[in-house]
C-alpha positions as CSV (number, residue, x, y, z in Angstrom):
1,X,19.0,-95.0,96.6
2,X,19.6,-94.7,92.3
3,X,22.2,-97.2,92.3
4,X,20.5,-99.5,94.6
5,X,17.3,-98.5,92.4
6,X,19.2,-99.5,89.5
7,X,20.2,-103.3,90.7
8,X,17.2,-103.6,92.3
9,X,15.6,-104.1,88.2
10,X,18.3,-106.3,87.0
11,X,18.2,-107.8,89.7
12,X,14.5,-108.2,89.2
13,X,15.7,-108.6,85.5
14,X,17.4,-112.0,86.1
15,X,14.7,-113.6,88.3
16,X,12.3,-112.8,85.5
17,X,15.5,-114.3,83.5
18,X,16.0,-117.8,85.2
19,X,11.7,-118.3,86.0
20,X,11.5,-118.0,82.1
21,X,14.8,-120.3,81.6
22,X,12.9,-124.1,81.9
23,X,9.5,-122.8,82.8
24,X,6.4,-122.3,80.1
25,X,3.4,-120.9,79.6
26,X,0.5,-123.1,80.5
27,X,-1.8,-121.1,77.9
28,X,1.2,-122.1,75.7
29,X,-1.3,-124.5,73.9
30,X,-4.7,-122.4,74.4
31,X,-2.7,-120.2,71.7
32,X,-5.6,-116.6,72.1
33,X,-4.7,-116.5,75.9
34,X,-1.2,-117.0,75.8
35,X,-1.2,-114.3,72.6
36,X,-3.0,-111.7,74.7
37,X,-1.0,-111.9,77.9
38,X,2.0,-111.2,76.2
39,X,0.5,-108.6,73.8
40,X,-0.5,-107.2,77.5
41,X,3.0,-108.1,78.8
42,X,4.3,-106.6,75.5
43,X,1.6,-103.1,76.1
44,X,3.8,-102.2,79.7
45,X,6.5,-102.9,78.4
46,X,6.3,-99.7,75.6
47,X,4.1,-97.9,78.0
48,X,7.0,-98.7,81.3
49,X,9.9,-97.8,78.3
50,X,8.0,-94.3,76.9
51,X,6.7,-93.8,80.5
52,X,10.2,-93.8,82.2
53,X,12.0,-91.1,79.6
54,X,8.7,-88.7,79.9
55,X,9.2,-89.0,83.2
56,X,13.0,-87.8,82.9
57,X,12.4,-85.2,80.7
58,X,10.7,-82.9,84.3
59,X,12.6,-84.3,86.1
60,X,15.7,-83.4,84.4
61,X,18.6,-83.9,86.6
62,X,17.3,-81.8,88.7
63,X,16.3,-84.6,91.1
64,X,17.4,-83.2,95.2
65,X,17.7,-79.4,94.1
66,X,14.0,-78.7,93.1
67,X,10.4,-80.4,94.6
68,X,9.3,-81.4,90.5
69,X,5.4,-81.0,90.8
70,X,4.9,-81.2,87.3
71,X,3.6,-83.5,84.6
72,X,3.6,-86.9,85.1
73,X,4.6,-85.7,88.8
74,X,1.1,-84.0,89.5
75,X,-0.2,-87.0,88.6
76,X,2.3,-89.3,91.1
77,X,5.1,-89.0,93.0
78,X,6.9,-92.0,91.4
79,X,6.2,-91.5,88.5
80,X,10.0,-93.1,87.0
81,X,9.1,-96.0,89.6
82,X,5.3,-96.1,88.3
83,X,7.0,-96.9,85.1
84,X,9.0,-99.3,86.1
85,X,6.8,-101.2,87.7
86,X,4.6,-101.4,84.2
87,X,8.3,-102.5,83.0
88,X,9.0,-105.0,85.2
89,X,5.6,-106.5,85.4
90,X,5.8,-106.6,80.9
91,X,8.4,-108.4,80.7
92,X,6.8,-111.4,83.3
93,X,3.8,-111.0,81.1
94,X,6.4,-111.4,77.4
95,X,7.1,-115.1,78.9
96,X,3.2,-115.4,78.6
97,X,2.2,-116.4,81.5
98,X,-0.2,-114.5,84.1
99,X,1.8,-115.7,87.6
100,X,5.7,-114.7,86.3
101,X,4.2,-111.1,85.6
102,X,2.1,-111.4,88.7
103,X,4.7,-112.3,90.7
104,X,7.4,-109.6,89.0
105,X,5.4,-106.5,89.1
106,X,4.2,-107.3,92.8
107,X,7.8,-108.2,93.8
108,X,8.9,-104.9,92.3
109,X,6.3,-102.8,94.1
110,X,7.1,-104.0,97.1
111,X,11.0,-103.4,97.3
112,X,10.4,-100.2,95.8
113,X,7.8,-98.9,98.2
114,X,9.9,-99.8,100.7
115,X,13.1,-97.3,98.5
116,X,10.7,-94.7,98.5
117,X,9.6,-94.7,102.0
118,X,13.6,-94.5,102.7
119,X,13.8,-91.9,99.9
120,X,10.2,-89.7,101.6
121,X,12.8,-89.3,104.3
122,X,15.5,-88.0,102.6
123,X,12.7,-85.6,100.5
124,X,11.3,-83.8,103.3
125,X,14.3,-82.5,105.2
126,X,15.3,-81.2,101.7
127,X,11.8,-79.7,100.9
128,X,10.3,-79.1,103.9
129,X,6.9,-78.1,103.9
130,X,6.3,-78.2,99.9
131,X,7.6,-81.7,100.0
132,X,4.7,-82.7,102.8
133,X,1.9,-80.8,101.3
134,X,2.2,-83.4,98.0
135,X,2.5,-85.9,99.9
136,X,-0.8,-85.2,100.9
137,X,-2.5,-84.3,97.6
138,X,-0.7,-87.0,94.5
139,X,-0.6,-90.4,96.0
140,X,3.2,-92.9,96.0
141,X,2.6,-95.0,93.5
142,X,-0.9,-94.8,92.8
143,X,-2.8,-92.3,90.0
144,X,-5.1,-88.9,90.7
145,X,-6.1,-86.8,87.6
146,X,-7.2,-84.1,90.0
147,X,-3.5,-82.4,90.4
148,X,-2.8,-82.3,86.9
149,X,-0.9,-79.5,86.0
150,X,2.4,-78.2,82.9
151,X,5.0,-76.0,82.4
152,X,4.6,-73.9,79.6
153,X,8.1,-74.4,79.0
154,X,10.4,-77.2,79.9
155,X,13.9,-77.0,79.8
156,X,16.0,-80.7,78.9
157,X,19.0,-82.7,80.0
158,X,20.4,-84.6,77.3
159,X,22.3,-86.5,79.3
160,X,20.0,-87.6,81.6
161,X,17.2,-87.6,78.9
162,X,20.0,-90.1,77.0
163,X,20.6,-92.4,80.6
164,X,17.0,-92.3,81.1
165,X,16.1,-93.4,77.3
166,X,19.8,-96.8,77.5
167,X,18.0,-97.8,80.7
168,X,14.7,-97.8,78.8
169,X,16.2,-99.5,75.7
170,X,16.7,-102.9,78.5
171,X,13.1,-103.0,78.9
172,X,12.1,-103.9,75.4
173,X,15.2,-105.7,75.3
174,X,12.6,-108.7,76.8
175,X,10.7,-109.1,73.3
176,X,13.7,-110.3,71.1
177,X,14.4,-112.6,74.3
178,X,11.3,-114.3,75.6
179,X,11.3,-115.5,70.9
180,X,14.1,-116.8,71.0
181,X,13.5,-118.4,74.2
182,X,9.9,-120.0,73.4
183,X,12.0,-121.2,69.8
184,X,14.1,-122.9,72.0
185,X,11.2,-124.3,74.1
186,X,9.4,-125.3,71.5
187,X,12.2,-127.5,69.5
188,X,13.5,-129.0,72.8
189,X,16.6,-127.9,73.0
190,X,15.5,-125.3,76.2
191,X,14.1,-128.0,79.2
192,X,10.7,-127.2,80.2
193,X,10.7,-127.9,84.2
194,X,7.8,-126.4,84.7
195,X,3.8,-125.1,82.9
196,X,2.6,-121.5,84.8
197,X,-0.1,-120.8,84.7
């Protein structure tokens, strides 16, 4: 499933990139709106990247050996997916198009929801009643503050953290890409076939 998740994230990024290569924000001439959309995208990308790193600190390579219910896992059952959805939505918004951001985030949400449904069967087999109880109190992709708890100490795997940091940095590459693409469109080097709101 982890390989599928990575393939889906790369696929979503490629769709955003391909769509953005030949389209431009219809808000481009409404500078304030265009800038607000891009700023929201940047905030979502940063939250997504930092959230993935925060979540991986707790998981620490114990994915199928210990049911993690602390920290971000006490807020949502799938914080890595939640933060990935934020990052992908942010990538789409960096194009300056609300439509690209919402479609990107919506598609990855639907895909991850399906992936999670597959994973839940495995987690129920491994963790039994403990997982079923956790499932009743903590939402799949939503957020609840009622179950918040944090351990006193946290053991961190630097290998797992390093992998997650590398993955999170991929979200941050969207910023320079869209800045460059903006210039290429503006100077007429890359053709624009459609304007998206």
